[in-house]
N, C-alpha and C positions, 0 to 999 in steps of 0.2 A: 069456620072459618080455620083451616089448618095453619100449622106452624109455619112462617113465610122466612124467618131468620136461617141463613146457611151455618154451618159451622163455622165457614172461615170469616163471617160478619162478627160472631160471637166471640172468636179469639181476638178479632180485632178491636171488640168491647173493652178489652183490657188496655189498650191503649189510650189515655186521655188526650182527646184532641184539641181542648184550650191549650194545654201544655206543648203539645205540638205545633201548633199555630205561633206561640210565643217564641220556640224554636226557628221556624221559619221565617217569622218577621225580624228576627235579631239577625239574619244573615241576607235581608231581601230575597228569599229563596222564589217565592212567588210573582217576583218584580217582572211587569209586562208579559205576565203569563195569562191566557185567558181561557186555556180548554184544560191541559195536561199540568195539574197542579202537584207539588210535592205531596201532598197527600195521595194521589194516585200513583206517583212513582213507588211511595213507601208501599202501597198495597203491592203494586205488581211485583215489587222484591221481595217482599214479606210470604206473596203466594208461591213465589219462584221459592222459596225456602222449605215451607213447608210440603211442597208436592216433588222436589228434587229436580226441576226444571235446570236442563245442562246448558242453554243458550238462549239468547234475546227471542231469537225465532220460535224457539221451543214455547217459550212464556207467553208469548203473544197467540200464537196458532192455539195454544190450549185453551187462554182465555175468551179468544173470538169465538172458539166452537161452541162455548158455554154462554154467549151473547145473553140469551134471555134471563139468565139470572146474574149478569154483571152487576145491574143496579141495587139487587137484594144484598149483594157481597160488598155494597158500599162504592163501587166505580162510578165516577161520572164522566160522560165523553167517551169518544173513542179512543183504540189502542193502537198504536202502530209502533214497530220495531225501532224507526229512524226516531220517531218520538223518545223512546224510552231512552235510547243509546244517547241521544244527545241530554238527555237528561242526567245520565249517570254520568256524563263527561264534563258538564258545567255549573250544576246544582253543589253547593258545596258540602261537603261531605260530614262538615262540622255540625249541620242541621241534624244529623242521624247520630252522632256522637253525642251530643248536647240530649238527644232526646233518649238514647240509650241510658244517661245517668239519670234523667228522671223516672224512668222503667226501675232503675237498680235500686233508687232510694226508697221507692214503693215495696219493691221486694225486700227489702231489708227489715222492713218496719213489720212487716207479714211475717218474717221467718225469726223476728228479733227472741221469741219466747222458747224457741226451739232448743232441745238439747244435746251437748256435745259429745254426751256419753264419755265425758272425761272429767275426771276431778279437778277442774281448772276453774278460775272465774277470769271474766273479762273475754273481750273479743279475740278471736283466734283467726289467723291467716294463712293462706299457704300462697308462697310467692313462685312463679316458676313460669317459663317461656316456651311456644313453640312454633317451628318454622316451617312457613308454606312455601314449597318451592315453586320457580317461576322460570318460564323461557326467557334467557338473559333478552335474546332478539326481541320479543313482543314486550319485555317490561324492563328495558332499560334503566328506568329510573329505579331500580330496587336491586342494584349490583350488588352481590353476594359474593361470590368468587369469580375468578378468570373466566371461569365458562359457565357461570349460574346467575340466576336471579331469585330473591327471596324476601317475604316478608315475615317479620315476627311479631307475635303476639304476645306482649309481656303482660300476665295478668296476676291480680294480687285476688283471690277467693276468698269470701267469707264464707266458712265452714258451717255456719248456720244457714240451711238452704243451699249450699252449694253456689252462692250467688256472686258473681265477676264485680268488684267493687272498683278496681281500677285497672283498665286495660290500654297500654300503649302499644300504639303501632308504629315499627321502625323498618328500615331496611334491614335486609342479614346480617350486615356488617356489624350492628351495635350491641357489644359483649351484654351478658346478661348483667353483669355487677355494676356495669355503668346505672341502669335503673334505678337503684337505689338513690341516686341522687335526685331523682323525681318525687320519691314518693314523701307523704306529709306523714310520720310515724306516731300512732295514737301513745301517749303515756297509759301503761298498764296493760295493754294489747300483747298477744303472743303471735311473732313473725315467724313461720317455718320454711325454711330453703333448702337448697342443696348446696354442695361446698363448690358449684360455680358463684357462687355469691359471697365466698369468701375474700372480702379484703378487709383487713383488720381497721385501715383507717376509717372506712365506713361503719363497719361494725362497731366501731367506738363511740361513734355518732350518733348509732340505734341506742345505745347503753346509757349515754347522757342524756337523751329524752325518756329514758324510764322506761324504755319498751325491753320487752324480753324476746331474744332471738333464740331459735333451735336450729343450729345447723351441722354438717358433718366435718371432722377434720381432713384437712388435705394430708397426702403422705409427706412424710418428710419433716412436719412442724417440729419447729425448736422448742423446747419447755422446760422449766422444772416444777417437779411436783412439791408443794407446800404441805398440805395435807390430805389424808384418805379418809372415807368414811367406810362402816362395814356395809355390806351389800350382802343380797340373799342370792347366790349363785344360780339356785334353782330354777329362779325368774328369767335367766340368761344373762342377767348384769356379771359382769367381771370387775370392773372396778368403780370409784367415784371418787374423783379426786378434785382439789382445788389448786388449780397452776398458775405460774406468769409465764409468758414469752419471754424467751431469750434470745431470738433470733436479731441479727444487729439492726435493720429495720423494724422486724415484728415490734419488738420490745419498746420501741418509741410510739408506734403507729397504736398500738394498743397495750397501755401500762398499768391498767387496771388488771385484777384477777379474772380468771375463767372456771369454769368449771369443765372438768373431761370427764365423759362416762363412757366405759368401753363396755360395750354389749355382745353375745353371741346368739346368733338368729338359726335356731335349730332348722328349721323350714328351708332355710337357703343356704346352712351349713357356711357360714360367712361370720367374720367379726365386723362390728362397726365402733366408729370412734365418734361420738358426739359432742357439740360445743355447745355451749349455754351461758348467758350471764345471769341464770336465774340461779338462785342458791336455796331458793324454799321449797320449791316443787319436789316431791320424791322422784327418786332418779328413773323408776320403771315409768312415772308419768312422762318423763322427757322423752323416753325411746317411743312411746304410745303416740305421743303428739308428731313426733317425726313419722311415724307409719301412717300418719294422717296424709302425708302427703300425697298417695294415691289416688285422693280427691281430686286434685287438680289436673292429675294424669286424666282422670275419667271424663273431666270436665273438657279437656282438648280432644280426646278421641270421640267423644261425644259431638263435638262442635264439627270435627273435623268430616266424621263419617255421617252425619246426618244432616246438617246445613251446609251451605253449597258456598264453603269457603277455599274449596280445592279446584274447582272450575271458575273461573270468573266471566263475569258478563261485559267486561269492559278491560282497556290494557292500560289506561292512564292510573296515576296515582289515586287520582280523584274517585274514580269508578270503583277500584279496587277497597278503597278507604270506605266509600260509602256501603257496598255489598258487605263488607264486616260487619260494621255497624248494626245493618240491618238483620244479619246474621243474630248478634247479640240480641237485639231487641226482641226478636222472635223467642229465642232462649229465655229470656227473662219473664215475656208476657206468658208464656206456658207455665213457667214456675208462679206467677201471680194466679194465674187459672187455676193451677192445681191446688193451693192452699185455698183461694176464697169457695172454690165447688168440693173442697175437704175430698179430693180423688184420691184414692188409695194406691193406684197404680204409679210406676215412678215416670221421670220425665219421657224415658227411653218409649217405654210402651205407647203413651199418650203420644208422642210425635208421630210413632207409626200408625196408630189409628188415625190422625189427624190428615195424615198424607193420602190417605183412601175416601175420605169423608167429607174434605172442603165444600164441597158442592151439596151435600146434603142437607135439608130442611130439616132438622130434628134439634132438641135442645142438646147440648152436649152432656148434661148429666145422665139422659138416655142412653146414650152410646156407651156408658160404663157401668150402667145400674144391670144386674143381674147377667153380666158375662163375664167369662172364665179366660182372660187374658193369659196369654204365657209370658211371666215376669222374666225381665232380664237379669239372671243371675251374675250379680258383679262380684261373685267371692273369690273367683280365682283370678281377677283382675287384682282385687286386693293383695290377696298373697304373692303374686307375682310382681307387684310394683311395691310391696310393703318398704323395703327398703333402698329402692333403687329402681330406674325404667325397665321394663320389658324390653328383650331384644328386638319382637317385632314390633313392626309399624302398626299392626293392626291386633286385634282380638278376636279370637275364633268366635265369642260370644255375641260378636257386635257385627259378624258377617251373616246377614239375615238372607237366607232362601225366599225367593218370589212366593214359594209355594205357601208359607207362612202368611204373607199379606193377603195373597188369594184367599186363602182361609178364613180370616179374619174377617175380608169381605163379604164373604158369603153369608158368616154367621149375621152381620151388621143387616144385611139385605134380606135374612130368612130364607133364602135359597139353598137348596139340596145341590150335593156335587152331580146327582141324578139330574136334575133340571139344567143345571149348567151344561151338562154333557151334551143333551138337547138342542139348548139353545146354539152352542157353539159347533153343534154337528161332530162331535167326536166321541170317542167311548167311554163309557165312565172310569174305565181303569186308568185310559188317559188322565182324567182329571185327577184320579185318588193319586197315580202317580207325583203328579205335580204336588199337590198338597201335603204328600208324604216325602218331599223333597228327595225324589229319584229321577225325576226327570225337569228340565228346565221349561222355559216359556220360548218358544220359537217365535219370530216374527210374525209368522202367516196366524200362529194362534193367538198372539197379541191384537192383531185386528179383529179376530173373532170376539176376543173380552171386551174389544170395545164396544162392539153393537150389543153383546149381552148384559153388559154392566155398565155402560155409558162413563167409563173411564177411559180416556186417552189411551191408545195403542201404545204412543211415546213412553207413556209412565211404565209401563210393564217391559217392554224393551228397554229402557235405561236402568228399571230394576234387575233386569237380569244379566245386562251389561255390568252393572257395577258389581254385583255378587260375584261374577265370574273372574273380574280384575282382581278383587279384594281377596278372592279365595286363593287366585294364583300367588300373589304376594305373599301371602300367609303362608302358603304352602312351601315357597321359596325360602322363605326363612328358617323356617321350622324342620326343613328338609335337608338342611346344611350338617354335614357328617362332623365328626370329631375329627377326623383326619384333614379336613380342609381347613377347620378353625386352629389345627396345630401350625399348618402352615402360617399362619400369622405370625408366629414366634421367629421363623426364618427371616420374614420381611420388616421385621420390627425396626430396624433404621431406615428401609424405604419408606415405611409407614409415616414416620416422624418427619422425615424430608417431603413428603405430600403433603401433608396436613400444614406444613409451614409455607407451602407454595399454594396451598389454598384448592387443591384437586380434590382434596377428600374432607369432609367435615369434621372439626376438631372431637366433636360427641361421639362419633360412628366407633362401635368396638363390637366384640363379639361378631354375631351373626350381621348386624349390619353394616359391620365393617367388611366382611367377606364380599357382600354384595357390591358395596363400593370399589373394591379392589375388582372383583367381577367386570365392571362397568368399564374402568379405565383401562384394563388390559385387555378387553374385548374378547375375553373366553366367558364360556357358561359355565365352568367347573376349574377353579385352582389345580384339581388333582390332575387335569391333562397339559398341563404346563410341561414337564419333561417330555410327553410326546410332542409337543410342536415346536420345542426348545430342537429337537433332532432334525426337523425340516429346512432350519434358517441356514442361509448360506454364509457360515463364517469358520475360521480358523482358529482355535484355540490349544496352548500348548497342554501337553497331557501330564505334567506336574503341577499347573495351577489348581488351587483349592476353590474349583467353581461349585455354587450353589446354582442350580437351574430355575428356582423361583426368583431368587434376588439378580441374576442376569436377565433374566427376560422383564422382569419387572425393568431393569435399568436400561435396559433395551426400549421399553415402552417408554419411558421418562424423554430418553435422547430423540424418541419419535415427535413427541408432544413439543418438545423444546425446538425441535427442527422445522415442524408445520409451521411455525409462526415467521422463520427467516427466508423462507423461500422468495428469492428475487427474480428469479427467470433468466439469472445470467449464464451463460453458458460456459463451462470450463476453458480458460485459454492459458496454454501451458509455455508457451513462448514469453508472456508476460508475465507468468510464475516465474520462469528463471529471471527475468530482468528484475523481479523485484527480491530477489534473495539478499542482495546486500542490505535493503531497507529492513527485510525481515532480521537480519543479524545485528543491525543498528539496536532491535529493541532487547537485546540480553544486557545491554549497558542502563536500561531504562528502570525505575522504580516499579516495587510490585504492582501498585493502582493502575499505572499506565497502559501494562503490557499487553491485556485482554484485549482493551479496547485498539489498540495500534493493531495486534494481529487482524481481529475483525476488520478493519477498514482495510488494510494492505489485500488482504484476502478476498474481501468481497470483490474488489476491482477484478482479479482473476476468475470470478466465477466458483468462489471457494467459500461456504459458509461456514465461518469458526465458531465452536462453542467448547465452552468448560463446563463440564459436568462434574456433581459429585460423587465421589468414589464411595462405595459400600464393601463390606466386609462379604466373600463371596461373588463379589463382580469384580476379579484381579486385572482391571482393563485399564491400560495408559492409554490407548489411543484407539479412535474408530475411522475408517473411511467410508463414507455411504453414498453411494450413486442415486443422484434423483432425478423425477420424472421431467424434469424442467430442463435436465442437459447439465445443471450444476453438481458439484459436489458438497458435501458435507464434512468436516474434519472437526471431530469431538476428541477433546483432550480432557483427563482428568490429572489432578495433583494426588496421585496414589502415594508416592514415596517422600514426597515433601521436597527433596532437595531439586536445586534449580539447573542444577547441571543435567540430572537424570529428564527433568520437564523438557531441556532443551534437545539434548540428544534423541528423546522421543520423538518430539515435535518434528525435527529435520529428517528421521527414520520415515515418519509419515509421508512427509512432502516427497522424500526419494521413490516412496512407493506411488506416488502420483505422477511422477515425472516419469517413472518407469512404465507405468499404465498398469500397474497391478492393482484394480479396481475393481469390484464386484459388486451384487447388494451390498453385503455387510463386509467388512475386512476389520476385524479384531485383533487389537494386539494385546499380549500378556507380557510379551519380552521374553518368551522361553522357546519360540518356534526357531526352529533349525532347519534352513532347507535353502537352495539355491537362491530364490527370489529375495527371501531374508537377506542373505548374505551380500548380496547385490544391493538391497536397501541401506545395509549397515555399511557398506564400502562409501556409496555416495552421499549418505550422512555426514561421514566422518570426514569426506573431501571438502563437502558445502562448510563444514564447521573449521578443520583444523588446517587446511591445505598438507593433504597426506605425505606429499615428498618432503616437504620442511619437517612436518611432525617427524616423521622417522629420523631424520638429520637430527633434532634434539634429542630424541631417544639413544640415538647411538654416542649422544655426547655423555651420558651418564649424570649429569649435572642435575639434579632434582631440588636443589635447594630454593627457598622461595623466591630469592633474588633472580634466579635464572629463570624459574617457570612465570614471574611478572614482567620480567625482561619477554621473552618469548612471547607471552600474551599479547605484548603491544605491538610485536614485529606480525603476528596473523591476525590481529584485530581482534580477539577474542575476551571475555574478563577471565580472570585469572581462575575462577572456579569451574570453568570449563575445562579447561586443560588440568588441573587437579583431578575432577573426576574421572577424565579419560585415564591418568595416568593410574590411578586406583582402581578402573577396573582391568586395566590390563596385568594389574601386581607389582609396578614400579614403585606404587606408594602403599602404604599402608592406608586404611580409610579411617582410622586414626589421626592421622597425620595432617597438621595445618587447619584444625575445627574452626579457627577464626577466619580461616579465608573463605571456607564454604558458604553457601548461601541456601536458606529456604522460604519456600514459596507459601504463606496462608492465605489462599484464594478464597477459602471458607471457614 
């Protein structure tokens, strides 16, 4: 009798069913369930992970197409999409979390004797997190930023076997450093983490627990050197110091001594500063420990690109967490299988083979015996992540052409390219081009492969689609020029502001930051911004120091702010005239009440009022924008801080509105000199000061503070308004009456 167990069922043999049933019973997972048990749900999701299924319909269709082999794969009963969807929504994700922990314990025991290739004793862990972006409208429970949703996988990786010992799933808003509060630190163990985890209160608690931490120092850390040790500079070491913190807060949060090691990495041509509480390890060993952070990076890349955690089979929190924990379980089961069968191939290669052989009825050991697989070379990734994260979201080595998979399938089945060409009715050259990665797999050819190889066409189509998408993403990041990266220097203030607002991820940097800016500004390359700026309908003074990139970004920020405020109220100029006294009364209000007062009054008139941050390079005082719903938007900045300039600028814009001087964008820098600007100036002065009375006051020639305060009461304006106008016209020096001037600090 031939071998009956499928490759899939052999993989599932790594899952202890008794322990699984205990996890199910703990949460009543199979309560009142007659047919589709939690084990069946686990098998479906594990199958989806191994074969790269992209949807519930895809999972069910593929399994049902092989109905004759389902029993031998461990499935009992029929499989329906609605049943699987309901199970993902209703059965507690904690079942699969607990089971993953069971597998993790088993895997750690198997890898306990493995060597770190480092001169250290005890356990060594790498701590990091990865963010999986989601659509906010579909995953509202995972709110990350104003326009995005995301989940974070906080992972503590045991460097023996690269087994995740702790995984904490949170929404994207949870900062990495908070996870330190959730961990039980082992005495004598070493924890490697990047500087995102530098919180001296928490690090001191790690030290009190007699655990070692190795991390990087943040810029600007205040410290005092106590002693220095000799270092061998040929190894890249520059200094090895014992220091104490001297910052006002940090010296209290971490009162003990720290070890500061400075290191030059020749491959990246950069200097790195490490902090640790371990004074016994060699300095070069500390740097080598930190270099091993690349392994947790590889784990995240492997998980994201080989298991289904970027495309989810359900939208609820329960469904997403269930899928993630099953993905982790599959990873650990493959690691267990690799160890038990003593397979020499790495996990990536093993998974690639499993993805196309799950239905085969052949001992797994035979799949890998006497077969020359192309091993995944992670040396470049080690180098590129040796001291930090690679710019690209993907590594070129992890982007696998479908032709490689086809070649492996042919070798497994013992089929020549010539035979496949005959079976699929194409030329042998066509097959050779695909296997040689010169051509892709079309939808039509995928169907032919389904007939010839008994592998669902959807598998090949998905494989090609994933390859095309990932290759495009990789080429986009790595195709960014130095010129475009240099533009980020111009946008430094803008980027900081956008990160604070949550429009750009805090961790975005370099090429990844360029891509985020492109998305936000709706432009495929930042280099074309000066060209598109010339097409916008606005007027700016020729003497203003304008940076096209900053101004373009600033206008986009204004657009984003404006989109949220449209109420559909058309502008009413008559009502605006009636509200002028109410607007003027706000000049007497405290700073914190002004903006809200302007918003409320102008909203009734069909004008959206916004206050925007001012940036160097975008010397804007005010903007008027005509909206598609018939309303107007008035955007002001606090460019020069003085209250009199703010109010004169405000009423200057109001005058433009009353005069009908509104187009697509009307932007003021305060330098324009033409008839419309003069008319707006005149009307603004009339609205604020009562032009006739003001001229009489000027003719009197008495500009003492008593005269100014008295006349201010007469025309019902604060004294700083009158002082500002007199200074502008040269009747007063700008240094006169500084105590009467008022400044606004809106930001």
